[in-house]
VOGU-3710 file (C-alpha; in Angstrom, 3 decimals, decimal comma):
1> msvcrqpppp> -12,639/6,740/-3,527  -11,549/9,011/-6,374  -12,764/8,890/-9,931  -9,947/8,218/-12,381  -10,119/11,332/-14,522  -6,638/12,707/-14,070  -3,720/10,726/-12,723  -2,616/11,527/-9,175  0,871/12,876/-8,534  3,512/10,221/-9,154
11> phpdnsnpav> 4,083/8,139/-6,025  7,757/7,630/-6,812  10,345/9,747/-4,954  12,278/10,345/-8,181  9,119/11,910/-9,728  9,090/9,388/-12,534  5,666/8,926/-14,036  4,659/5,277/-13,695  1,964/3,801/-15,872  -0,882/5,316/-13,865
21> scdvfgvfrr> -4,269/3,811/-14,525  -7,249/2,847/-12,440  -9,399/-0,194/-11,910  -11,996/-1,464/-14,356  -14,613/0,838/-12,800  -12,496/3,961/-13,372  -11,678/4,421/-9,700  -8,514/4,746/-7,627  -8,818/2,391/-4,664  -7,598/2,228/-1,089
31> vlvfggngfl> -6,047/-1,231/-0,734  -5,062/-2,988/2,503  -2,440/-5,735/2,142  -1,253/-8,034/4,908  2,435/-8,722/4,327  3,602/-6,979/1,180  7,246/-6,921/2,163  8,487/-10,331/1,045  9,333/-11,668/-2,377  5,752/-12,366/-3,502
41> gassvepltq> 4,087/-9,601/-1,501  6,340/-6,855/-2,844  5,682/-8,067/-6,389  1,944/-7,895/-5,695  2,054/-4,413/-4,145  4,154/-2,759/-6,866  1,493/-2,925/-9,624  -1,083/-1,483/-7,231  1,086/1,560/-6,464  1,984/1,979/-10,135
51> rghnvtivnr> -1,723/2,176/-10,970  -2,097/4,998/-8,463  -3,979/3,101/-5,771  -3,492/4,156/-2,146  -1,870/1,068/-0,591  -1,444/0,346/3,111  0,537/-2,708/4,148  0,483/-4,399/7,544  3,430/-6,528/8,577  5,886/-7,149/11,423
61> gnwywdsdsr> 8,256/-4,449/10,170  10,807/-6,783/8,632  11,961/-5,838/5,132  13,307/-8,520/2,841  15,446/-8,372/-0,275  14,959/-4,887/-1,699  11,351/-4,341/-0,590  12,459/-1,503/1,711  13,458/0,509/-1,358  10,886/-0,814/-3,881
71> vlprvqaivc> 7,772/-0,833/-1,694  8,225/1,101/1,571  8,549/4,608/0,020  5,317/4,126/-1,937  2,945/2,803/0,735  1,697/3,523/4,209  3,256/0,837/6,409  1,735/-0,322/9,691  3,838/-2,490/11,976  1,754/-5,104/13,756
81> drnsgvhscs> 2,727/-8,469/15,216  0,042/-11,061/14,543  1,003/-12,905/17,733  -0,068/-9,908/19,840  -3,605/-9,764/18,472  -5,273/-7,160/16,308  -6,378/-5,001/19,250  -2,738/-4,319/20,125  -2,297/-2,714/16,684  -3,918/0,650/17,354
91> elvslidsvg> -2,882/2,150/14,003  -4,558/-0,713/12,117  -7,701/-0,481/14,253  -7,851/3,289/13,599  -7,465/2,746/9,862  -10,289/0,203/9,792  -12,505/2,453/11,921  -11,882/5,396/9,565  -13,191/3,438/6,582  -16,513/2,977/8,312
//
């Protein structure tokens, strides 16, 4: 967790400076989102990345509408099929273990 004193580098590939802010406690957060690649999910993830939060999304790897260009470059994406069970998603398990 980082204190929100100075904005992080812009997360956008074109180096535009989004409206970087932080949460109400003055902290940049690590956020885990299941989905995040559909119509509603992409619209939910975008404000999080624009505020400078570190966002990881977990989904089946399908990208809908323009979420592959709006969301994918700005997040860490983990591909995991919910039908295979969480233990088959080693990258997700590692991420959760690293948080402690």
